[in-house]
MDTraj code that builds the backbone (N, CA, C; nanometers):
import mdtraj as md
import numpy as np

residues = "MET ALA CYS CYS LEU THR PRO THR VAL LEU ILE TRP HIS GLY GLY ILE ASN GLY LEU HIS MET GLU SER LEU LYS LYS GLU THR ARG LYS HIS LEU CYS ASP LEU GLY GLU ARG PHE CYS HIS ILE LEU GLU TYR PHE TYR LEU PHE LEU PHE GLN PHE LEU LYS ASP GLY LEU SER THR LEU HIS VAL PRO TYR ALA TYR GLY PHE ALA ILE ILE LEU LEU THR VAL LEU VAL LYS ALA ALA THR PHE PRO LEU SER LYS LYS GLN VAL GLU SER ALA MET ALA MET ARG SER LEU GLN PRO GLN ILE LYS ALA ILE GLN GLU ARG TYR ALA GLY ASP GLN GLU ARG LEU GLN LEU GLU THR ALA ARG LEU TYR LYS LEU ALA GLY ILE ASN PRO LEU ALA GLY ILE VAL ILE ARG ASP".split()
xyz = np.array([
    [9.0712, 2.4426, 0.7433],
    [9.1063, 2.4629, 0.8772],
    [9.2366, 2.5367, 0.8905],
    [9.2099, 2.6729, 0.9447],
    [9.3224, 2.7296, 0.9910],
    [9.4135, 2.6817, 1.1099],
    [9.5221, 2.6985, 1.0715],
    [9.6229, 2.6527, 1.1451],
    [9.7194, 2.7779, 1.1983],
    [9.7634, 2.7571, 1.3284],
    [9.8823, 2.8648, 1.3437],
    [9.9835, 2.8066, 1.3311],
    [10.0440, 2.7118, 1.3128],
    [10.1684, 2.6108, 1.3214],
    [10.2797, 2.7085, 1.2076],
    [10.3876, 2.7232, 1.2925],
    [10.4922, 2.7914, 1.1892],
    [10.5765, 2.6774, 1.1467],
    [10.6634, 2.6956, 1.0407],
    [10.7522, 2.5775, 0.9953],
    [10.8111, 2.5155, 1.1004],
    [10.8674, 2.5694, 1.1911],
    [10.9512, 2.5315, 1.3046],
    [10.8785, 2.4309, 1.3846],
    [10.7611, 2.4817, 1.4216],
    [10.6599, 2.3670, 1.5025],
    [10.6205, 2.2509, 1.4282],
    [10.5948, 2.2932, 1.2961],
    [10.5469, 2.1585, 1.2077],
    [10.6613, 2.0629, 1.1904],
    [10.7609, 2.1306, 1.1390],
    [10.8885, 2.0308, 1.1680],
    [10.9117, 1.9726, 1.2758],
    [10.8975, 2.0290, 1.3824],
    [10.9390, 1.9838, 1.5183],
    [10.8447, 1.8981, 1.5355],
    [10.7101, 1.8769, 1.5067],
    [10.6037, 1.7667, 1.5326],
    [10.6284, 1.6559, 1.4387],
    [10.7322, 1.6437, 1.3371],
    [10.7548, 1.5423, 1.2517],
    [10.7492, 1.5769, 1.1199],
    [10.7423, 1.6766, 1.0844],
    [10.7671, 1.7055, 0.9310],
    [10.8825, 1.6674, 0.8560],
    [10.9764, 1.6294, 0.9529],
    [11.1369, 1.5695, 0.8901],
    [11.0798, 1.4329, 0.8599],
    [11.0186, 1.3316, 0.9153],
    [11.0056, 1.2165, 0.9013],
    [10.8688, 1.1974, 0.8024],
    [10.8355, 1.3032, 0.7173],
    [10.7446, 1.2827, 0.6182],
    [10.5843, 1.2895, 0.6517],
    [10.5623, 1.3535, 0.8022],
    [10.4489, 1.3726, 0.8360],
    [10.3913, 1.4739, 0.7727],
    [10.2475, 1.4669, 0.6831],
    [10.1885, 1.5703, 0.6127],
    [10.0654, 1.6132, 0.7072],
    [10.0291, 1.7357, 0.7050],
    [9.9199, 1.7731, 0.7919],
    [9.7963, 1.7179, 0.7309],
    [9.8054, 1.6973, 0.5874],
    [9.6436, 1.6269, 0.5114],
    [9.6407, 1.4787, 0.5746],
    [9.7395, 1.4142, 0.6082],
    [9.7494, 1.2705, 0.6534],
    [9.6901, 1.2503, 0.7628],
    [9.6787, 1.3649, 0.8448],
    [9.6613, 1.3570, 1.0006],
    [9.4894, 1.3275, 1.0090],
    [9.4528, 1.2674, 1.0956],
    [9.3233, 1.2828, 1.1458],
    [9.2811, 1.4284, 1.1945],
    [9.1622, 1.4430, 1.2076],
    [9.0978, 1.5825, 1.2332],
    [9.1558, 1.6116, 1.3638],
    [9.0959, 1.5178, 1.4754],
    [9.1479, 1.5505, 1.5942],
    [9.2887, 1.5718, 1.6160],
    [9.3775, 1.5111, 1.5564],
    [9.5225, 1.5403, 1.5778],
    [9.5689, 1.6589, 1.5256],
    [9.5147, 1.6965, 1.4080],
    [9.5360, 1.8333, 1.3753],
    [9.4914, 1.9435, 1.4497],
    [9.3666, 1.9193, 1.5063],
    [9.3447, 2.0443, 1.5815],
    [9.4118, 2.0271, 1.7019],
    [9.4792, 1.9094, 1.7594],
    [9.5696, 1.9177, 1.8865],
    [9.6800, 1.9720, 1.8388],
    [9.7541, 1.9365, 1.7104],
    [9.8745, 2.0216, 1.6776],
    [9.8624, 2.1546, 1.6705],
    [9.7405, 2.2126, 1.5934],
    [9.7457, 2.3411, 1.6049],
    [9.7079, 2.4131, 1.7245],
    [9.6497, 2.3599, 1.8175],
    [9.6414, 2.3972, 1.9664],
    [9.7774, 2.3989, 2.0226],
    [9.8666, 2.3055, 2.0106],
    [9.9872, 2.3243, 2.0499],
    [10.0815, 2.4342, 1.9966],
    [10.0587, 2.4329, 1.8688],
    [10.1398, 2.5411, 1.8230],
    [10.0691, 2.6672, 1.8295],
    [9.9608, 2.7070, 1.8653],
    [9.9313, 2.8107, 1.8924],
    [9.9786, 2.8628, 2.0535],
    [9.9540, 2.7674, 2.1276],
    [9.9992, 2.8079, 2.2795],
    [10.1460, 2.8197, 2.2537],
    [10.2403, 2.7189, 2.2067],
    [10.3820, 2.7749, 2.2027],
    [10.4143, 2.9003, 2.1443],
    [10.3379, 2.9610, 2.0192],
    [10.3496, 3.0870, 1.9654],
    [10.3080, 3.2035, 2.0691],
    [10.2112, 3.1719, 2.1528],
    [10.1808, 3.2611, 2.2596],
    [10.2627, 3.2972, 2.3658],
    [10.3235, 3.1625, 2.4093],
    [10.3999, 3.1781, 2.5033],
    [10.5584, 3.2398, 2.4723],
    [10.6019, 3.2021, 2.3721],
    [10.7091, 3.2621, 2.3220],
    [10.6731, 3.4318, 2.3061],
    [10.5784, 3.4413, 2.2388],
    [10.5445, 3.5890, 2.2169],
    [10.5386, 3.6806, 2.3379],
    [10.4740, 3.6177, 2.4021],
    [10.4448, 3.6678, 2.5686],
    [10.6068, 3.6997, 2.6611],
    [10.6793, 3.5829, 2.6421],
    [10.8140, 3.5962, 2.7072],
    [10.9053, 3.6821, 2.6494],
    [10.8743, 3.7273, 2.4891],
    [10.9799, 3.7959, 2.4354],
    [10.9499, 3.9531, 2.4641],
    [10.7831, 3.9490, 2.4652],
    [10.7452, 4.0937, 2.4784],
    [10.7704, 4.1363, 2.6297],
    [10.7555, 4.0188, 2.7428],
    [10.8238, 4.0799, 2.8678],
    [10.9411, 4.1113, 2.8624],
    [11.0207, 4.0267, 2.8173],
    [11.1756, 4.0792, 2.8160],
    [11.2380, 4.1868, 2.7577],
    [11.1599, 4.2196, 2.6344],
    [11.1850, 4.3149, 2.5552],
    [11.1258, 4.4733, 2.6576],
    [10.9967, 4.4385, 2.7000],
    [10.9437, 4.5433, 2.7990],
    [11.0307, 4.6020, 2.8980],
    [11.0734, 4.5015, 2.9730],
    [11.1740, 4.5023, 3.0783],
    [11.3146, 4.5693, 3.0553],
    [11.3427, 4.5422, 2.9532],
    [11.4699, 4.6220, 2.8965],
    [11.4285, 4.7528, 2.8728],
    [11.3323, 4.7866, 2.8075],
    [11.2842, 4.9116, 2.7487],
    [11.2652, 4.9959, 2.8650],
    [11.2049, 4.9470, 2.9628],
    [11.1465, 5.0207, 3.0825],
    [11.2540, 5.0543, 3.1544],
    [11.3770, 4.9561, 3.1717],
    [11.5131, 4.9924, 3.2408],
    [11.5791, 5.0756, 3.2096],
    [11.5759, 5.0744, 3.0252],
    [11.6563, 5.1930, 2.9877],
    [11.5980, 5.3291, 2.9928],
    [11.4458, 5.3327, 2.9959],
    [11.3990, 5.4636, 3.0103],
    [11.4010, 5.4932, 3.1471],
    [11.4278, 5.4342, 3.2541],
    [11.4449, 5.4570, 3.3772],
    [11.5822, 5.5109, 3.4242],
    [11.6769, 5.4735, 3.3283],
    [11.7874, 5.5095, 3.3403],
    [11.8058, 5.6334, 3.2402],
    [11.7239, 5.6694, 3.1753],
    [11.7052, 5.8349, 3.0945],
    [11.8097, 5.7748, 2.9712],
    [11.8294, 5.6764, 2.9057],
    [11.9029, 5.6215, 2.8064],
    [11.8046, 5.7023, 2.6784],
    [11.8655, 5.7523, 2.6259],
    [11.7772, 5.8282, 2.4867],
    [11.7924, 5.6852, 2.3717],
    [11.6649, 5.6954, 2.3164],
    [11.6447, 5.5688, 2.2215],
    [11.6285, 5.4662, 2.2687],
    [11.5605, 5.4355, 2.3896],
    [11.5565, 5.3168, 2.4725],
    [11.5394, 5.1885, 2.3842],
    [11.4458, 5.1940, 2.2826],
    [11.3715, 5.0869, 2.2050],
    [11.5059, 5.0171, 2.1330],
    [11.5500, 5.1318, 2.0447],
    [11.6784, 5.0677, 1.9739],
    [11.7928, 5.0038, 2.0687],
    [11.8200, 5.0812, 2.2030],
    [11.9203, 4.9702, 2.2860],
    [11.8394, 4.8593, 2.3363],
    [11.7277, 4.8344, 2.3611],
    [11.6466, 4.7199, 2.4190],
    [11.6666, 4.6123, 2.2859],
    [11.6475, 4.6623, 2.1784],
    [11.6622, 4.5637, 2.0903],
    [11.8430, 4.5057, 2.0502],
    [11.9129, 4.6129, 2.0788],
    [12.0551, 4.5416, 2.0635],
    [12.0949, 4.4569, 2.1911],
    [12.0471, 4.4896, 2.3194],
    [12.0817, 4.4256, 2.3974],
    [11.9957, 4.2744, 2.4178],
    [11.8814, 4.2963, 2.3657],
    [11.8187, 4.1552, 2.3160],
    [11.8787, 4.0849, 2.2398],
    [11.9438, 4.1242, 2.1191],
    [12.0384, 4.0446, 2.0397],
    [12.1510, 3.9880, 2.1229],
    [12.2180, 4.1026, 2.1807],
    [12.3280, 4.0217, 2.2473],
    [12.2959, 3.9486, 2.3481],
    [12.1894, 3.9320, 2.4287],
    [12.1671, 3.8436, 2.5144],
    [12.1208, 3.6968, 2.4461],
    [12.0493, 3.7118, 2.3198],
    [12.0096, 3.5656, 2.2483],
    [12.1664, 3.5128, 2.1791],
    [12.2452, 3.6139, 2.1566],
    [12.3587, 3.5551, 2.1109],
    [12.4592, 3.5096, 2.2002],
    [12.4743, 3.5441, 2.3363],
    [12.5360, 3.5020, 2.4185],
    [12.4768, 3.3681, 2.5115],
    [12.3400, 3.3713, 2.4991],
    [12.2765, 3.2424, 2.4925],
    [12.3053, 3.1109, 2.4419],
    [12.3233, 3.1550, 2.2940],
    [12.3633, 3.0312, 2.1889],
    [12.5009, 3.0020, 2.1895],
    [12.5726, 3.1187, 2.2363],
    [12.6937, 3.0689, 2.2043],
    [12.7768, 2.9475, 2.2220],
    [12.7617, 2.8738, 2.3496],
    [12.8010, 2.7467, 2.3788],
    [12.7766, 2.6417, 2.2377],
    [12.6403, 2.6454, 2.1823],
    [12.6123, 2.5604, 2.0500],
    [12.6875, 2.5790, 1.9365],
    [12.6834, 2.7251, 1.9114],
    [12.7714, 2.7766, 1.8106],
    [12.9139, 2.7401, 1.8108],
    [12.9819, 2.7540, 1.9138],
    [13.1017, 2.7144, 1.9347],
    [13.1474, 2.5681, 1.8987],
    [13.0553, 2.4777, 1.9674],
    [13.0537, 2.3410, 1.9406],
    [13.0340, 2.2844, 1.8121],
    [12.9566, 2.3771, 1.7359],
    [12.9333, 2.3452, 1.5966],
    [13.0400, 2.3642, 1.5001],
    [13.1166, 2.5116, 1.5362],
    [13.2474, 2.5386, 1.4832],
    [13.3550, 2.4270, 1.5091],
    [13.3824, 2.4269, 1.6352],
    [13.4838, 2.2671, 1.6667],
    [13.4650, 2.1534, 1.6069],
    [13.3302, 2.1181, 1.5799],
    [13.2962, 1.9962, 1.5202],
    [13.3432, 1.9941, 1.3973],
    [13.2734, 2.1305, 1.3044],
    [13.3131, 2.1280, 1.1686],
    [13.4516, 2.1410, 1.1546],
    [13.5784, 2.1890, 1.2358],
    [13.6990, 2.2193, 1.2027],
    [13.7592, 2.0649, 1.2129],
    [13.6990, 2.0028, 1.3245],
    [13.7439, 1.8578, 1.3064],
    [13.7425, 1.7749, 1.2401],
    [13.5971, 1.7711, 1.1694],
    [13.5480, 1.7085, 1.0356],
    [13.6602, 1.7570, 0.9168],
    [13.6773, 1.8567, 0.9112],
    [13.7567, 1.9076, 0.8013],
    [13.9056, 1.8479, 0.8162],
    [13.9657, 1.8386, 0.9344],
    [14.0671, 1.7749, 0.9725],
    [14.0909, 1.6323, 0.9180],
    [13.9505, 1.5542, 0.9273],
    [13.9622, 1.3967, 0.8720],
    [13.9316, 1.4238, 0.7380],
    [13.9214, 1.4828, 0.6241],
    [13.8633, 1.4815, 0.5393],
    [13.9721, 1.3876, 0.4640],
    [14.1142, 1.4207, 0.4383],
    [14.2022, 1.3296, 0.3596],
    [14.1834, 1.1791, 0.4177],
    [14.1437, 1.1354, 0.5427],
    [14.1314, 0.9848, 0.5798],
    [14.0083, 0.9652, 0.5275],
    [13.8913, 1.0452, 0.5181],
    [13.7739, 1.0190, 0.4741],
    [13.7911, 0.9511, 0.3169],
    [13.8558, 1.0526, 0.2621],
    [13.8735, 1.0481, 0.1085],
    [13.8809, 0.9039, 0.1054],
    [14.0487, 0.8576, 0.1581],
    [14.1034, 0.7637, 0.1262],
    [14.0137, 0.6395, 0.1757],
    [13.9378, 0.6307, 0.2587],
    [13.8472, 0.5267, 0.3069],
    [13.7475, 0.5079, 0.1928],
    [13.7255, 0.6186, 0.1523],
    [13.6099, 0.6094, 0.0326],
    [13.6813, 0.5505, -0.1201],
    [13.7831, 0.5839, -0.1297],
    [13.8700, 0.5381, -0.2521],
    [13.8818, 0.3611, -0.2327],
    [13.8966, 0.3499, -0.0950],
    [13.9492, 0.2142, -0.0814],
    [13.8458, 0.1238, -0.1005],
    [13.7272, 0.1686, -0.0223],
    [13.6120, 0.0801, -0.0113],
    [13.4785, 0.1222, -0.1167],
    [13.5163, 0.1845, -0.2460],
    [13.4227, 0.2293, -0.3312],
    [13.3010, 0.1461, -0.3547],
    [13.3268, 0.0180, -0.3720],
    [13.2295, -0.0734, -0.3942],
    [13.1778, -0.1355, -0.2943],
    [13.1951, -0.1237, -0.1830],
    [13.1495, -0.1891, -0.0793],
    [13.0977, -0.0729, 0.0419],
    [12.9461, -0.0416, 0.0170],
    [12.9076, 0.0496, 0.0905],
    [12.8808, 0.0370, 0.2304],
    [12.8590, -0.0943, 0.2864],
    [12.8466, -0.1252, 0.4537],
    [12.9976, -0.0798, 0.4843],
    [13.0941, -0.1710, 0.4079],
    [13.2391, -0.1534, 0.4855],
    [13.2796, -0.0135, 0.4876],
    [13.2196, 0.0838, 0.4080],
    [13.2644, 0.2086, 0.3758],
    [13.2211, 0.2809, 0.4986],
    [13.0653, 0.2717, 0.5478],
    [13.0140, 0.3368, 0.6718],
    [13.0828, 0.2720, 0.7814],
    [13.1224, 0.1725, 0.7856],
    [13.1927, 0.0740, 0.8877],
    [13.3107, 0.1562, 0.9331],
    [13.4144, 0.1526, 0.8385],
    [13.5431, 0.2142, 0.8502],
    [13.5075, 0.3887, 0.8767],
    [13.4308, 0.4468, 0.8248],
    [13.4062, 0.5594, 0.8539],
    [13.3791, 0.5957, 0.9970],
    [13.2504, 0.5183, 1.0473],
    [13.2080, 0.5074, 1.1982],
    [13.3532, 0.5199, 1.2582],
    [13.4413, 0.4085, 1.2280],
    [13.5266, 0.3371, 1.3268],
    [13.6436, 0.4550, 1.3191],
    [13.6735, 0.5646, 1.2060],
    [13.7551, 0.6597, 1.1992],
    [13.6943, 0.7682, 1.3023],
    [13.5875, 0.7879, 1.2815],
    [13.5097, 0.8961, 1.3610],
    [13.5307, 0.8663, 1.5203],
    [13.5460, 0.7402, 1.5688],
    [13.5288, 0.6987, 1.7106],
    [13.6899, 0.6934, 1.7435],
    [13.7747, 0.6586, 1.6630],
    [13.9073, 0.6728, 1.6846],
    [13.9569, 0.8299, 1.7139],
    [13.8986, 0.9298, 1.6559],
    [13.9107, 1.0580, 1.6477],
    [13.8515, 1.1099, 1.7733],
    [13.7449, 1.0568, 1.7960],
    [13.6642, 1.1170, 1.9163],
    [13.5709, 1.2303, 1.8679],
    [13.5295, 1.1927, 1.7545],
    [13.4069, 1.3160, 1.6818],
    [13.3171, 1.2636, 1.6452],
    [13.2205, 1.3778, 1.6863],
    [13.0727, 1.3070, 1.6737],
    [13.0313, 1.3893, 1.5441],
    [13.0109, 1.3070, 1.4155],
    [12.9827, 1.3795, 1.3030],
    [12.8380, 1.4627, 1.3107],
    [12.7524, 1.4169, 1.3862],
    [12.6349, 1.5050, 1.3945],
    [12.6414, 1.6166, 1.4692],
    [12.7542, 1.6390, 1.5394],
    [12.7520, 1.7689, 1.6462],
    [12.7653, 1.8889, 1.5645],
    [12.7904, 1.9147, 1.4604],
    [12.7925, 2.0339, 1.3727],
    [12.6656, 2.0316, 1.3329],
    [12.5843, 1.9769, 1.3356],
    [12.4536, 2.0089, 1.2553],
    [12.3536, 2.0851, 1.3623],
    [12.3226, 2.2005, 1.3003],
    [12.2255, 2.3287, 1.4014],
    [12.0902, 2.3021, 1.3248],
    [12.0105, 2.2761, 1.3593],
    [11.8400, 2.3104, 1.2920],
    [11.8291, 2.4339, 1.2814],
    [11.7940, 2.5232, 1.1711],
    [11.7694, 2.6474, 1.1702],
    [11.6114, 2.6530, 1.1151],
    [11.5459, 2.7826, 1.1156],
    [11.4338, 2.8010, 1.0323],
    [11.4652, 2.8083, 0.8795],
])
top = md.Topology()
chain = top.add_chain()
for i, resn in enumerate(residues, 1):
    res = top.add_residue(resn, chain, resSeq=i)
    for name in ("N", "CA", "C"):
        top.add_atom(name, md.element.get_by_symbol(name[0]), res)
traj = md.Trajectory(xyz[None], top)
C-alpha cells in the first residue's frame, strides 16, 4: 500500500510511542495515509500561495530576481515566526546549564537511590523555576 506519510506526520501520529504502520489495521492505515496526504496538500498549497504572493508583489515593484528575493523573504518570515520558540529554547538551555553543578552534587549524593535522585532533581527544577522540557524542540 503506497502511503504519502512524511516522517514528521508518521511520528506525529504515534511513531514516538512505538506505533508501527505494519501493526495497524488496514482501515486505520488508509485513514492515516489520507490524513497525511491532506496535510501535505494543505501545507503545499499554503507555501505555494505565499511564495507566489511574494514573487508577484516583488515583480509588481519591478524588483530584479524576484524568485530569489521571494525565497529570502519567505525564509525571513519563517525565522521571525519561529523566533519566540527559539528564544525560549535557548533560555531554557542556559538555565539548565547554570544548574549543572547542583545536579551533579545531587547525582553523587543519591547515586544508589534512583527514585530519590529523580525526586530531588525535580525539586531543584521547581525551586529554580525551570521546566527541563522547555528546551526540547522536535525537528525532522
